[in-house]
N, CA, C and O atoms as CSV, one atom per row, in Angstrom:
chain,resi,resn,atom,element,x,y,z
A,1,UNK,N,N,103.571,80.928,102.871
A,1,UNK,CA,C,102.352,80.911,103.650
A,1,UNK,C,C,102.341,82.073,104.645
A,1,UNK,O,O,101.333,82.760,104.808
A,2,UNK,N,N,103.475,82.275,105.301
A,2,UNK,CA,C,103.552,83.379,106.259
A,2,UNK,C,C,103.391,84.717,105.566
A,2,UNK,O,O,102.699,85.602,106.069
A,3,UNK,N,N,104.030,84.870,104.411
A,3,UNK,CA,C,103.887,86.117,103.653
A,3,UNK,C,C,102.429,86.359,103.269
A,3,UNK,O,O,101.937,87.484,103.359
A,4,UNK,N,N,101.748,85.313,102.844
A,4,UNK,CA,C,100.344,85.439,102.462
A,4,UNK,C,C,99.502,85.888,103.647
A,4,UNK,O,O,98.689,86.805,103.524
A,5,UNK,N,N,99.693,85.248,104.784
A,5,UNK,CA,C,98.909,85.602,105.968
A,5,UNK,C,C,99.245,87.025,106.423
A,5,UNK,O,O,98.346,87.806,106.736
A,6,UNK,N,N,100.532,87.360,106.460
A,6,UNK,CA,C,100.904,88.704,106.897
A,6,UNK,C,C,100.388,89.796,105.964
A,6,UNK,O,O,100.002,90.873,106.421
A,7,UNK,N,N,100.379,89.527,104.678
A,7,UNK,CA,C,99.977,90.567,103.737
A,7,UNK,C,C,98.476,90.600,103.456
A,7,UNK,O,O,97.953,91.623,103.014
A,8,UNK,N,N,97.782,89.494,103.706
A,8,UNK,CA,C,96.381,89.422,103.273
A,8,UNK,C,C,95.425,88.891,104.328
A,8,UNK,O,O,94.312,88.493,103.984
A,9,UNK,N,N,95.803,88.868,105.575
A,9,UNK,CA,C,94.979,88.241,106.617
A,9,UNK,C,C,93.546,88.765,106.634
A,9,UNK,O,O,92.607,87.988,106.811
A,10,UNK,N,N,93.369,90.053,106.454
A,10,UNK,CA,C,92.024,90.624,106.517
A,10,UNK,C,C,91.160,90.197,105.335
A,10,UNK,O,O,89.935,90.305,105.394
A,11,UNK,N,N,91.780,89.718,104.274
A,11,UNK,CA,C,91.041,89.274,103.092
A,11,UNK,C,C,90.828,87.764,103.043
A,11,UNK,O,O,90.173,87.258,102.131
A,12,UNK,N,N,91.378,87.043,104.019
A,12,UNK,CA,C,91.260,85.588,104.039
A,12,UNK,C,C,90.103,85.206,104.953
A,12,UNK,O,O,90.169,85.448,106.158
A,13,UNK,N,N,89.046,84.615,104.405
A,13,UNK,CA,C,87.921,84.222,105.261
A,13,UNK,C,C,88.324,83.082,106.194
A,13,UNK,O,O,89.039,82.160,105.800
A,14,UNK,N,N,87.860,83.161,107.416
A,14,UNK,CA,C,88.215,82.148,108.412
A,14,UNK,C,C,87.137,81.072,108.395
A,14,UNK,O,O,86.172,81.126,109.158
A,15,UNK,N,N,87.319,80.093,107.513
A,15,UNK,CA,C,86.337,79.006,107.390
A,15,UNK,C,C,87.063,77.701,107.078
A,15,UNK,O,O,88.218,77.720,106.652
A,16,UNK,N,N,86.394,76.574,107.286
A,16,UNK,CA,C,87.040,75.269,107.110
A,16,UNK,C,C,87.650,75.042,105.735
A,16,UNK,O,O,88.725,74.451,105.633
A,17,UNK,N,N,86.994,75.493,104.684
A,17,UNK,CA,C,87.552,75.270,103.346
A,17,UNK,C,C,88.892,75.984,103.179
A,17,UNK,O,O,89.764,75.501,102.456
A,18,UNK,N,N,89.060,77.111,103.829
A,18,UNK,CA,C,90.330,77.837,103.777
A,18,UNK,C,C,91.397,77.081,104.560
A,18,UNK,O,O,92.563,77.057,104.168
A,19,UNK,N,N,90.993,76.466,105.663
A,19,UNK,CA,C,91.941,75.656,106.445
A,19,UNK,C,C,92.455,74.505,105.586
A,19,UNK,O,O,93.655,74.229,105.569
A,20,UNK,N,N,91.558,73.840,104.879
A,20,UNK,CA,C,91.984,72.758,103.985
A,20,UNK,C,C,92.914,73.282,102.890
A,20,UNK,O,O,93.917,72.645,102.569
A,21,UNK,N,N,92.586,74.426,102.325
A,21,UNK,CA,C,93.417,75.009,101.268
A,21,UNK,C,C,94.802,75.367,101.806
A,21,UNK,O,O,95.807,75.081,101.155
A,22,UNK,N,N,94.867,75.987,102.982
A,22,UNK,CA,C,96.155,76.333,103.572
A,22,UNK,C,C,96.990,75.082,103.840
A,22,UNK,O,O,98.204,75.090,103.640
A,23,UNK,N,N,96.346,74.021,104.286
A,23,UNK,CA,C,97.049,72.766,104.536
A,23,UNK,C,C,97.619,72.218,103.231
A,23,UNK,O,O,98.765,71.769,103.192
A,24,UNK,N,N,96.827,72.253,102.171
A,24,UNK,CA,C,97.313,71.806,100.871
A,24,UNK,C,C,98.469,72.655,100.377
A,24,UNK,O,O,99.440,72.132,99.829
A,25,UNK,N,N,98.369,73.960,100.567
A,25,UNK,CA,C,99.451,74.868,100.158
A,25,UNK,C,C,100.723,74.585,100.949
A,25,UNK,O,O,101.827,74.646,100.407
A,26,UNK,N,N,100.565,74.278,102.224
A,26,UNK,CA,C,101.719,74.030,103.081
A,26,UNK,C,C,102.515,72.813,102.589
A,26,UNK,O,O,103.740,72.778,102.703
A,27,UNK,N,N,101.819,71.833,102.050
A,27,UNK,CA,C,102.465,70.602,101.602
A,27,UNK,C,C,102.582,70.504,100.077
A,27,UNK,O,O,102.872,69.432,99.548
A,28,UNK,N,N,102.360,71.603,99.379
A,28,UNK,CA,C,102.318,71.574,97.911
A,28,UNK,C,C,103.593,71.041,97.275
A,28,UNK,O,O,103.532,70.422,96.213
A,29,UNK,N,N,104.722,71.260,97.886
A,29,UNK,CA,C,105.992,70.829,97.292
A,29,UNK,C,C,106.502,69.514,97.872
A,29,UNK,O,O,107.687,69.197,97.761
A,30,UNK,N,N,105.609,68.754,98.487
A,30,UNK,CA,C,105.976,67.462,99.073
A,30,UNK,C,C,105.092,66.368,98.488
A,30,UNK,O,O,104.180,66.637,97.707
A,31,UNK,N,N,105.378,65.142,98.877
A,31,UNK,CA,C,104.534,64.018,98.449
A,31,UNK,C,C,103.487,63.663,99.503
A,31,UNK,O,O,102.761,62.681,99.348
A,32,UNK,N,N,103.407,64.450,100.566
A,32,UNK,CA,C,102.437,64.200,101.639
A,32,UNK,C,C,101.038,64.518,101.124
A,32,UNK,O,O,100.804,65.607,100.600
A,33,UNK,N,N,100.098,63.571,101.270
A,33,UNK,CA,C,98.720,63.875,100.875
A,33,UNK,C,C,98.178,64.984,101.788
A,33,UNK,O,O,98.210,64.846,103.010
A,34,UNK,N,N,97.692,66.063,101.212
A,34,UNK,CA,C,97.286,67.205,102.024
A,34,UNK,C,C,96.138,67.955,101.369
A,34,UNK,O,O,95.822,67.761,100.195
A,35,UNK,N,N,95.533,68.812,102.162
A,35,UNK,CA,C,94.472,69.663,101.662
A,35,UNK,C,C,93.087,69.091,101.840
A,35,UNK,O,O,92.109,69.658,101.352
A,36,UNK,N,N,92.992,67.953,102.547
A,36,UNK,CA,C,91.703,67.316,102.805
A,36,UNK,C,C,91.720,66.770,104.229
A,36,UNK,O,O,92.766,66.402,104.762
A,37,UNK,N,N,90.544,66.728,104.823
A,37,UNK,CA,C,90.450,66.174,106.172
A,37,UNK,C,C,90.941,64.735,106.178
A,37,UNK,O,O,90.963,64.068,105.144
A,38,UNK,N,N,91.330,64.272,107.340
A,38,UNK,CA,C,91.830,62.895,107.473
A,38,UNK,C,C,90.766,61.907,106.998
A,38,UNK,O,O,89.568,62.165,107.112
A,39,UNK,N,N,91.216,60.791,106.470
A,39,UNK,CA,C,90.279,59.785,105.969
A,39,UNK,C,C,90.317,58.496,106.784
A,39,UNK,O,O,89.684,57.507,106.412
A,40,UNK,N,N,91.052,58.502,107.886
A,40,UNK,CA,C,91.019,57.358,108.800
A,40,UNK,C,C,91.209,57.882,110.212
A,40,UNK,O,O,91.804,58.937,110.428
A,41,UNK,N,N,90.687,57.118,111.172
A,41,UNK,CA,C,90.777,57.525,112.572
A,41,UNK,C,C,92.225,57.495,113.031
A,41,UNK,O,O,93.022,56.681,112.565
A,42,UNK,N,N,92.551,58.386,113.941
A,42,UNK,CA,C,93.889,58.411,114.505
A,42,UNK,C,C,93.806,58.841,115.968
A,42,UNK,O,O,92.766,59.311,116.429
A,43,UNK,N,N,94.878,58.679,116.669
A,43,UNK,CA,C,94.952,59.073,118.066
A,43,UNK,C,C,96.335,59.641,118.323
A,43,UNK,O,O,97.285,59.338,117.602
A,44,UNK,N,N,96.441,60.449,119.335
A,44,UNK,CA,C,97.731,60.963,119.763
A,44,UNK,C,C,98.242,59.980,120.810
A,44,UNK,O,O,97.624,59.790,121.858
A,45,UNK,N,N,99.374,59.362,120.510
A,45,UNK,CA,C,99.892,58.349,121.436
A,45,UNK,C,C,101.358,58.623,121.737
A,45,UNK,O,O,102.015,59.405,121.050
A,46,UNK,N,N,101.841,57.982,122.747
A,46,UNK,CA,C,103.248,58.103,123.119
A,46,UNK,C,C,103.846,56.718,123.266
A,46,UNK,O,O,103.154,55.762,123.618
A,47,UNK,N,N,105.118,56.622,122.997
A,47,UNK,CA,C,105.837,55.375,123.197
A,47,UNK,C,C,106.536,55.459,124.550
A,47,UNK,O,O,107.300,56.387,124.818
A,48,UNK,N,N,106.263,54.493,125.377
A,48,UNK,CA,C,106.833,54.448,126.717
A,48,UNK,C,C,108.236,53.838,126.679
A,48,UNK,O,O,108.599,53.188,125.699
A,49,UNK,N,N,109.022,54.042,127.733
A,49,UNK,CA,C,110.396,53.516,127.755
A,49,UNK,C,C,110.498,52.007,127.501
A,49,UNK,O,O,111.502,51.528,126.973
A,50,UNK,N,N,109.442,51.256,127.885
A,50,UNK,CA,C,109.486,49.806,127.671
A,50,UNK,C,C,109.084,49.403,126.249
A,50,UNK,O,O,109.027,48.215,125.934
A,51,UNK,N,N,108.803,50.395,125.389
A,51,UNK,CA,C,108.443,50.113,124.006
A,51,UNK,C,C,106.947,50.027,123.764
A,51,UNK,O,O,106.512,50.029,122.613
A,52,UNK,N,N,106.162,49.952,124.805
A,52,UNK,CA,C,104.712,49.923,124.633
A,52,UNK,C,C,104.201,51.331,124.340
A,52,UNK,O,O,104.910,52.316,124.547
A,53,UNK,N,N,102.989,51.411,123.866
A,53,UNK,CA,C,102.390,52.709,123.575
A,53,UNK,C,C,101.117,52.884,124.374
A,53,UNK,O,O,100.475,51.916,124.783
A,54,UNK,N,N,100.769,54.137,124.586
A,54,UNK,CA,C,99.489,54.435,125.218
A,54,UNK,C,C,98.892,55.649,124.528
A,54,UNK,O,O,99.610,56.537,124.067
A,55,UNK,N,N,97.576,55.671,124.464
A,55,UNK,CA,C,96.855,56.766,123.831
A,55,UNK,C,C,96.780,57.924,124.820
A,55,UNK,O,O,96.286,57.774,125.937
A,56,UNK,N,N,97.274,59.071,124.391
A,56,UNK,CA,C,97.207,60.290,125.210
A,56,UNK,C,C,95.918,61.052,124.934
A,56,UNK,O,O,95.335,61.649,125.839
A,57,UNK,N,N,95.473,61.030,123.667
A,57,UNK,CA,C,94.269,61.751,123.279
A,57,UNK,C,C,93.600,61.019,122.127
A,57,UNK,O,O,94.220,60.778,121.091
A,58,UNK,N,N,92.341,60.668,122.311
A,58,UNK,CA,C,91.564,60.071,121.228
A,58,UNK,C,C,90.933,61.221,120.448
A,58,UNK,O,O,90.135,61.979,120.999
A,59,UNK,N,N,91.279,61.353,119.193
A,59,UNK,CA,C,90.804,62.478,118.389
A,59,UNK,C,C,89.419,62.191,117.824
A,59,UNK,O,O,88.895,61.085,117.959
A,60,UNK,N,N,88.845,63.188,117.201
A,60,UNK,CA,C,87.537,63.040,116.562
A,60,UNK,C,C,87.651,62.018,115.433
A,60,UNK,O,O,88.607,62.068,114.660
A,61,UNK,N,N,86.697,61.092,115.322
A,61,UNK,CA,C,86.744,60.112,114.227
A,61,UNK,C,C,86.729,60.788,112.855
A,61,UNK,O,O,86.167,61.871,112.691
A,62,UNK,N,N,87.343,60.146,111.890
A,62,UNK,CA,C,87.439,60.704,110.535
A,62,UNK,C,C,86.070,61.069,109.969
A,62,UNK,O,O,85.920,62.113,109.335
A,63,UNK,N,N,85.082,60.223,110.192
A,63,UNK,CA,C,83.736,60.483,109.649
A,63,UNK,C,C,83.111,61.751,110.222
A,63,UNK,O,O,82.262,62.366,109.576
A,64,UNK,N,N,83.516,62.146,111.412
A,64,UNK,CA,C,82.924,63.313,112.069
A,64,UNK,C,C,83.770,64.573,111.932
A,64,UNK,O,O,83.382,65.632,112.425
A,65,UNK,N,N,84.919,64.474,111.270
A,65,UNK,CA,C,85.854,65.595,111.216
A,65,UNK,C,C,85.276,66.817,110.510
A,65,UNK,O,O,85.377,67.928,111.032
A,66,UNK,N,N,84.681,66.642,109.352
A,66,UNK,CA,C,84.142,67.796,108.613
A,66,UNK,C,C,83.085,68.525,109.437
A,66,UNK,O,O,83.075,69.755,109.490
A,67,UNK,N,N,82.212,67.781,110.068
A,67,UNK,CA,C,81.170,68.388,110.902
A,67,UNK,C,C,81.777,69.092,112.107
A,67,UNK,O,O,81.354,70.189,112.472
A,68,UNK,N,N,82.767,68.458,112.720
A,68,UNK,CA,C,83.428,69.067,113.882
A,68,UNK,C,C,84.124,70.369,113.497
A,68,UNK,O,O,84.090,71.336,114.259
A,69,UNK,N,N,84.745,70.405,112.337
A,69,UNK,CA,C,85.423,71.621,111.897
A,69,UNK,C,C,84.415,72.725,111.567
A,69,UNK,O,O,84.655,73.891,111.880
A,70,UNK,N,N,83.308,72.375,110.948
A,70,UNK,CA,C,82.255,73.368,110.679
A,70,UNK,C,C,81.752,73.960,111.996
A,70,UNK,O,O,81.609,75.176,112.125
A,71,UNK,N,N,81.487,73.097,112.962
A,71,UNK,CA,C,80.987,73.553,114.254
A,71,UNK,C,C,82.031,74.409,114.979
A,71,UNK,O,O,81.695,75.443,115.555
A,72,UNK,N,N,83.288,73.979,114.949
A,72,UNK,CA,C,84.355,74.742,115.582
A,72,UNK,C,C,84.430,76.149,115.001
A,72,UNK,O,O,84.519,77.121,115.752
A,73,UNK,N,N,84.397,76.270,113.689
A,73,UNK,CA,C,84.503,77.581,113.063
A,73,UNK,C,C,83.285,78.445,113.353
A,73,UNK,O,O,83.417,79.645,113.598
A,74,UNK,N,N,82.119,77.854,113.329
A,74,UNK,CA,C,80.915,78.644,113.609
A,74,UNK,C,C,80.933,79.153,115.048
A,74,UNK,O,O,80.609,80.312,115.304
A,75,UNK,N,N,81.308,78.294,115.977
A,75,UNK,CA,C,81.356,78.726,117.382
A,75,UNK,C,C,82.451,79.772,117.596
A,75,UNK,O,O,82.262,80.727,118.350
A,76,UNK,N,N,83.586,79.595,116.937
A,76,UNK,CA,C,84.654,80.589,117.051
A,76,UNK,C,C,84.173,81.950,116.561
A,76,UNK,O,O,84.334,82.957,117.250
A,77,UNK,N,N,83.584,81.976,115.371
A,77,UNK,CA,C,83.122,83.247,114.804
A,77,UNK,C,C,82.035,83.877,115.674
A,77,UNK,O,O,82.023,85.091,115.878
A,78,UNK,N,N,81.122,83.048,116.186
A,78,UNK,CA,C,80.064,83.570,117.060
A,78,UNK,C,C,80.654,84.208,118.313
A,78,UNK,O,O,80.264,85.312,118.695
A,79,UNK,N,N,81.594,83.514,118.952
A,79,UNK,CA,C,82.203,84.036,120.183
A,79,UNK,C,C,83.066,85.261,119.903
A,79,UNK,O,O,83.050,86.225,120.669
A,80,UNK,N,N,83.808,85.225,118.820
A,80,UNK,CA,C,84.642,86.375,118.459
A,80,UNK,C,C,83.781,87.608,118.223
A,80,UNK,O,O,84.089,88.697,118.708
A,81,UNK,N,N,82.702,87.425,117.474
A,81,UNK,CA,C,81.847,88.550,117.122
A,81,UNK,C,C,81.006,89.042,118.296
A,81,UNK,O,O,80.664,90.223,118.355
A,82,UNK,N,N,80.672,88.159,119.225
A,82,UNK,CA,C,79.867,88.554,120.390
A,82,UNK,C,C,80.651,89.479,121.317
A,82,UNK,O,O,80.069,90.342,121.974
A,83,UNK,N,N,81.962,89.299,121.370
A,83,UNK,CA,C,82.793,90.167,122.193
A,83,UNK,C,C,82.653,89.980,123.683
A,83,UNK,O,O,83.009,90.873,124.453
A,84,UNK,N,N,82.139,88.829,124.113
A,84,UNK,CA,C,81.963,88.572,125.548
A,84,UNK,C,C,83.251,88.159,126.247
A,84,UNK,O,O,83.344,88.236,127.472
A,85,UNK,N,N,84.237,87.724,125.482
A,85,UNK,CA,C,85.496,87.253,126.049
A,85,UNK,C,C,86.645,87.914,125.298
A,85,UNK,O,O,86.494,88.332,124.150
A,86,UNK,N,N,87.767,88.000,125.947
A,86,UNK,CA,C,88.939,88.589,125.304
A,86,UNK,C,C,89.292,87.750,124.078
A,86,UNK,O,O,89.270,86.521,124.146
A,87,UNK,N,N,89.617,88.399,122.957
A,87,UNK,CA,C,89.925,87.661,121.726
A,87,UNK,C,C,91.048,86.629,121.886
A,87,UNK,O,O,91.006,85.579,121.244
A,88,UNK,N,N,92.042,86.904,122.722
A,88,UNK,CA,C,93.119,85.918,122.912
A,88,UNK,C,C,92.610,84.636,123.535
A,88,UNK,O,O,93.094,83.554,123.205
A,89,UNK,N,N,91.631,84.741,124.441
A,89,UNK,CA,C,91.038,83.534,125.035
A,89,UNK,C,C,90.253,82.747,123.999
A,89,UNK,O,O,90.317,81.518,123.968
A,90,UNK,N,N,89.518,83.447,123.158
A,90,UNK,CA,C,88.729,82.780,122.120
A,90,UNK,C,C,89.647,82.074,121.123
A,90,UNK,O,O,89.370,80.947,120.713
A,91,UNK,N,N,90.737,82.734,120.733
A,91,UNK,CA,C,91.698,82.125,119.812
A,91,UNK,C,C,92.359,80.919,120.460
A,91,UNK,O,O,92.520,79.882,119.817
A,92,UNK,N,N,92.744,81.041,121.726
A,92,UNK,CA,C,93.344,79.910,122.440
A,92,UNK,C,C,92.415,78.708,122.494
A,92,UNK,O,O,92.853,77.574,122.304
A,93,UNK,N,N,91.137,78.952,122.752
A,93,UNK,CA,C,90.155,77.859,122.779
A,93,UNK,C,C,90.009,77.226,121.396
A,93,UNK,O,O,89.899,76.006,121.271
A,94,UNK,N,N,90.008,78.070,120.358
A,94,UNK,CA,C,89.926,77.546,118.996
A,94,UNK,C,C,91.098,76.602,118.717
A,94,UNK,O,O,90.900,75.492,118.224
A,95,UNK,N,N,92.305,77.042,119.030
A,95,UNK,CA,C,93.504,76.244,118.744
A,95,UNK,C,C,93.475,74.942,119.538
A,95,UNK,O,O,93.803,73.884,119.001
A,96,UNK,N,N,93.088,75.007,120.804
A,96,UNK,CA,C,93.002,73.798,121.623
A,96,UNK,C,C,92.023,72.806,121.000
A,96,UNK,O,O,92.336,71.622,120.873
A,97,UNK,N,N,90.842,73.282,120.612
A,97,UNK,CA,C,89.850,72.391,120.006
A,97,UNK,C,C,90.305,71.886,118.634
A,97,UNK,O,O,90.051,70.732,118.287
A,98,UNK,N,N,90.970,72.733,117.857
A,98,UNK,CA,C,91.512,72.303,116.565
A,98,UNK,C,C,92.461,71.122,116.771
A,98,UNK,O,O,92.381,70.124,116.055
A,99,UNK,N,N,93.348,71.238,117.742
A,99,UNK,CA,C,94.308,70.161,117.999
A,99,UNK,C,C,93.625,68.913,118.533
A,99,UNK,O,O,94.077,67.801,118.259
A,100,UNK,N,N,92.546,69.073,119.288
A,100,UNK,CA,C,91.801,67.911,119.783
A,100,UNK,C,C,91.065,67.209,118.640
A,100,UNK,O,O,90.972,65.982,118.623
A,101,UNK,N,N,90.551,67.971,117.701
A,101,UNK,CA,C,89.912,67.371,116.519
A,101,UNK,C,C,90.967,66.656,115.688
A,101,UNK,O,O,90.715,65.568,115.170
A,102,UNK,N,N,92.148,67.259,115.557
A,102,UNK,CA,C,93.269,66.687,114.809
A,102,UNK,C,C,92.799,66.332,113.392
A,102,UNK,O,O,92.798,65.163,113.008
A,103,UNK,N,N,92.395,67.364,112.613
A,103,UNK,CA,C,91.691,67.096,111.361
A,103,UNK,C,C,92.517,66.552,110.206
A,103,UNK,O,O,91.959,66.074,109.218
A,104,UNK,N,N,93.843,66.619,110.318
A,104,UNK,CA,C,94.683,66.154,109.217
A,104,UNK,C,C,95.532,64.977,109.646
A,104,UNK,O,O,95.765,64.752,110.833
A,105,UNK,N,N,95.987,64.235,108.657
A,105,UNK,CA,C,96.873,63.104,108.919
A,105,UNK,C,C,98.208,63.578,109.473
A,105,UNK,O,O,98.783,62.939,110.355
A,106,UNK,N,N,98.700,64.699,108.957
A,106,UNK,CA,C,99.993,65.228,109.372
A,106,UNK,C,C,99.931,66.748,109.322
A,106,UNK,O,O,99.165,67.314,108.542
A,107,UNK,N,N,100.723,67.404,110.141
A,107,UNK,CA,C,100.835,68.852,110.086
A,107,UNK,C,C,99.844,69.622,110.933
A,107,UNK,O,O,99.671,70.824,110.730
A,108,UNK,N,N,99.190,68.969,111.873
A,108,UNK,CA,C,98.204,69.657,112.697
A,108,UNK,C,C,98.827,70.744,113.569
A,108,UNK,O,O,98.237,71.812,113.734
A,109,UNK,N,N,100.000,70.492,114.125
A,109,UNK,CA,C,100.677,71.503,114.934
A,109,UNK,C,C,101.092,72.708,114.110
A,109,UNK,O,O,100.908,73.850,114.530
A,110,UNK,N,N,101.654,72.450,112.931
A,110,UNK,CA,C,102.035,73.557,112.039
A,110,UNK,C,C,100.807,74.367,111.623
A,110,UNK,O,O,100.849,75.597,111.579
A,111,UNK,N,N,99.720,73.666,111.320
A,111,UNK,CA,C,98.493,74.364,110.941
A,111,UNK,C,C,97.945,75.173,112.107
A,111,UNK,O,O,97.454,76.285,111.913
A,112,UNK,N,N,98.024,74.631,113.302
A,112,UNK,CA,C,97.538,75.369,114.472
A,112,UNK,C,C,98.299,76.683,114.627
A,112,UNK,O,O,97.704,77.707,114.962
A,113,UNK,N,N,99.597,76.661,114.387
A,113,UNK,CA,C,100.384,77.898,114.492
A,113,UNK,C,C,100.019,78.883,113.383
A,113,UNK,O,O,99.908,80.082,113.636
A,114,UNK,N,N,99.831,78.390,112.154
A,114,UNK,CA,C,99.410,79.280,111.071
A,114,UNK,C,C,98.028,79.869,111.339
A,114,UNK,O,O,97.799,81.055,111.102
A,115,UNK,N,N,97.112,79.045,111.831
A,115,UNK,CA,C,95.756,79.514,112.100
A,115,UNK,C,C,95.730,80.495,113.267
A,115,UNK,O,O,94.913,81.415,113.293
A,116,UNK,N,N,96.623,80.297,114.228
A,116,UNK,CA,C,96.745,81.267,115.322
A,116,UNK,C,C,97.123,82.626,114.757
A,116,UNK,O,O,96.520,83.642,115.100
A,117,UNK,N,N,98.117,82.635,113.897
A,117,UNK,CA,C,98.555,83.888,113.274
A,117,UNK,C,C,97.427,84.508,112.464
A,117,UNK,O,O,97.206,85.716,112.546
A,118,UNK,N,N,96.719,83.717,111.693
A,118,UNK,CA,C,95.610,84.228,110.893
A,118,UNK,C,C,94.522,84.811,111.789
A,118,UNK,O,O,94.000,85.888,111.500
A,119,UNK,N,N,94.178,84.128,112.854
A,119,UNK,CA,C,93.130,84.599,113.760
A,119,UNK,C,C,93.546,85.876,114.488
A,119,UNK,O,O,92.723,86.753,114.751
A,120,UNK,N,N,94.832,85.963,114.805
A,120,UNK,CA,C,95.304,87.181,115.479
A,120,UNK,C,C,95.206,88.374,114.553
A,120,UNK,O,O,95.558,89.488,114.943
């Protein structure tokens, strides 16, 4: 995946379908279901010392994930192309929102790092 991004980044369109494809490629040699948006709601939670859990971040519901990703990419491309803000700030905002959407069942952090590299 890293070789692909390093050698072909300028030829890889930055759109949601590519994000899904990269996710599928990342997990191609595993049994983890990948390459598609999450199909059930999830939250980022932590286990406390007493064994209880608390929700740290409520992510975008599964039904709204595809729309949220389309909107995220369109806004990213609009802001990047407008040139009103430094590209590193725009990329940072994209990654933050990507992680808040949490579009996959597993591998969101790894995908965020790959997408950061692709966007750079």
